[in-house]
Structure formats: structure tokens, C-alpha cells
N, C-alpha and C positions, 0 to 999 in steps of 0.2 A: 450562566456562562457569558462571557463578553465576546463578542464577534468583531474582530478587528476591521473588516472591510466595511462595516456600516457605522463605524464610530467617528467621531470628530477627535481632534487632538486633546481638547479639554475632557472629553469623555475618557480618553485613555490615561491621561494624567490622574483623574479621580479614581480610575479602576486599579491602576498598577499596584497599590498597596495590598490589594486583596489577592492579586494574581500569583500563584505559585508554579503553574506550569503552562507553557506554550504548546499548542497542539498544531502541527503542520502537516495537512494532508498532501499527499504526493501520488500522482497516477501515471498515466500515459495517454497518448492518442495514437491508437494503433488498431488493426484490424482484430476481431474476434469472431471469426468464422462468419457465416451468411446470416446469423440470427441475432448477434448482439452488437450494439453500436460501438464505434470507435472511441466513445468516452467511457467504456466500460470500467477501466481501471480506475480513472479519475472519479467517476460517479460512485463507486463502491468506497474508495478512500473518503470521499466527501461525506458520504452518509454515515460511515462507521465514526469518523471523527466528530461529526456534528452530535451523534448520539453519546459519545464518550463525554464530549465536552458539557453537554447537557446534564449528565450525571454528576460531573464534577462541580457544577454550579460556578460560583464566583472565583473559584480558585483556578479555573481555565481560561485562557485566551485562545480563542480559535482564529488561527491565521488563514489567509485566503489559500485556495487550493492551487498548487502547482500542477497543470494539466499535461505537462510534458515529461518524458523520461528516456530511457535507453531502450529504442526500439528497432535497432537496425536489422534484427533478425526477422523483422515482419514485412521487409521491404519487397517482398515478391507480390505483396497485396496492396492495392492502391489506396492511398490516403493516409497510411501510417507516416507519422512525423517523429523525429528523433533528436536528442541532444547528443553531443559527444560527451564520454565520461568525465573529462576534464571540466566541461561546462557544467555538468550536473554537480560535481564535487564543488566546484567554486561558487555555485549558485546557493547550494546548502550552507556552506560556510559563511557566505555574506549574510544570509538571513540569520544564521545563529549569532553572528557577531553583532547584528543589529538588535537583536532581542537581549543579548548580554549588556549591550550599551544602555537599554531602558531598565536594567535590573531583573531580567528574567533569564537566569542562567540554567534552568531545567526545562528541556525540550523534549517532546516526543513526537517523532516522524510517524504518521500513520500512512502505511504504504499499500497501494492497491496493485502494484506491478512487481513481480518477483524479479524482472530484469533490472530493477533499480537497486536491488539489495547490496551489491558488492560497493556501489559508489557511496550509498548512504553510510555504509560501515566505514569506509575510508574517510569520509568527510567527518563522521562522528570522532574518529580517533584524532583527527587533526584539531578539531574543535577543542577537545579536551586537553590536548597537548598545548594549544596555543592560548586558550582563554581560561581554562580551568572549569568552563561549563560542561554539563552533562547532556549529551544528545543521544537518547534512546531510540530504537527503531523497532516497529512492530509490522509484520506482514501478515495479514488475516489467515492465509492458507498455512502458515507456519504456526500461529498462535493456537488454531483450532484444527490442526492437521488430524489428530485422532477422531475428532468428531466428524470432519468432512470425509475421512476414509470410510465411515460407516454408510455413506450415501452414494457411493460410486460403485460402477461395476468392475469387472475384471481387467479392463484396459488401463493404460497410463492415463493419467489425468493432471490438471494443472492449468489449463488455459481453455477458455470457452467451452468447458467440459460440463458435465452434470452438476459438479459442485459449485462452480463459478456461476453457471446459469441459474442454479437454485438460489445463491446469494442475490443475484440481480433481481430475481422475482420479488425480493424483499426490499431492497434498498433502491432500486431504480427500474421499476416494472416497465416504464416507458421505453427503456432501452432494448427490450426483448421483441423480437418478431416471431411470434409463436409459430406462424405458418411457414418459417423458413429454418426451423430446427433441424439440423442434419443427423444422419445415422453415423456410426462410427467409421473413421478413416482406417486403412491399412496400417498396421504397426511397422515402424521401421527396423532395419536389421540390428541397429545397435541397441535396441531393448534387450533386457531391462537395466543393464548396469549403467548406461548412459542416458536412461530416459527419464522423463519426468513421472511422478513427482519426487521419486527417491533417487536422486542422481548420485552415483558412486564414483563416476568419471566424469571429468569435466570436459566437454568438447563443444566448440562453438558451431552447434547446428542451427540452421535456419528453420523457422516454423513451416515453410513449405516442404522442407524434407521430412518433417515429422508428419504433416497432415497436408493434402492437396486443398482441403477447404479451410484450413486455418484453425480448426477446432481439434481438441484432443477428447479422448474418452468418448462417451455416449451422451450427448447432451439431452436425448430424448428421454433420459431417466430422471431429468430435473424435475422438482416439484417444490412448492412453497413451504411445505412442511419441513423438508430437508433444510431449505434456506434459513428458515426461522431458528431452527436449532443450531445451525452454524453460526449465525448472527449472534445469538444468545450467549453461546460459549465464548465466542470472540470477546464480546463486550464485557462479559463477567471477568475474564482473566485480564483484559486490558485495564478495566477499572481497578482491579486488586493491584496490578503492577503500577498504575498511575499513582495510587496513594502511597506505595512503597517508594516511588522515585521522588515524590514530593518531600518525604522525610529523609531521603538519603543524604548523609553529609558530603560536601563537595571536596573538603580537604584539598585546597589549591596548592599547586607547586609552582615554582618559578618556570615560566615559558622558555622554550628553546628559541634562541635567536641566532 
């Protein structure tokens, strides 16, 4: 694979004829309970994107990590940083338009933060409408939801929980403080219909309203064997999709003006 951040412009010029897919990792800088670092989502996205790009070889152009996302719901916890939705949408569109300019109209956003999902979806729709390019989006906890659900307890999960902590053990072990792993927090009254991971009702609840320590589920159940299985399933499915995306016809239409 080609890694854009370490290349010179002559390197890029020479590589572009081989490149079929740009991979853009995006995460967040936000709290992940007392046991995981604020870079968790970014580190997971970076690790998964790099593994996927390596599997794709010279067909893949790995773009630099975007370490910020939509994290206003974590602002009860010090250190969390956020973009506004319009900022993230504009940033993604600008990156996509730049890639299209260099002849890479197929883009896969590898996302480590579920809070980014709505913005990425909207940006992808606008990119397709305005440029004809195809920007797909994958969130590991959605891609491997069935596998992740095998390794969690009976509580709601989805953030700094046993599943995410297990994944961190594989892709970013330095970001885990083993001696700070908390027990489960009390479940809020809006469970289960409005609670993660199976949200049937959309309500803008802050993380401190879900959990006083910023973690969901029971992170004590995390283990590297579970993390390896979740990562393996995610990568296998992502790789299959990436090959399909590379071969998918774009069928451009006239843009709206």
C-alpha cells in the first residue's frame, strides 16, 4: 500500500496509476472512561485502516488520520475536543474533492467513532451528488456487530465497554490502563429502547447521563481473544467490501448546481 503522509509528490505521481481506492481513517479525541486514552477512537481507526490498506497492497492509498470528530456529548469529561457537524461534513467533502482531483474517485472512510456516522453519511451523499465519486463508510462496531455481541455481558455496550476495550488490546495496547478498568455503571432509565448499542429511539443523551465514569457495559470482561476475533471479522468483511467497491461502476450523472 501507499501511505500518503510519508510520500513525496513524485512518489504520488508514480503511484497514482496503481491506486484504486483511498482509505481515510477518522476517529475522535474524547474520553473513554478511566481506563482508555482519549485517542482510542482515532487509534482504532488508524490501526484498522492500516491493516486493510496493507491487505489491498498497491491498490490502496492510505490517507492521514483525522483525529477529531463529533464529541460534544462527552463534554462533562475533561479533555474531550469536538468539531461542529458542518465542519466535519465540509472537511470530508474537501478531502474527497481533492482525491477526485487526483483521479481517485473511490474512497472508504474507516471510522472509529459512532458519533461521526451521521455526518459521514451526509458528506458521502453530497460527494456523490456533486462529484460522481463514491465515498463509502464503515464503523467497526457495525461491521462486526454480531461478533462483538458474542463477547459482551447483559448490559448496554458501545463505548469504552468490554468490546471496545478488547479491540484496544489488539490495535492500541498502550492506550489501556489495566489497573483503572472500571466495573459497570448503573443503567439509565431510558434503556433499552433509547440505549446503545441497539438504539430504536434517537435522543441526544450525554455520556455522563449514561454513565458517571464515561464507560458503558462491563469493561472488566474485556480480553485479547475477543479483541482478536472482532478485529479479524471486521477486517475480513472490510476487505471483501473494499474489493467490491473497487470494481463498482460509478455511472456519473450531471451534478446539481
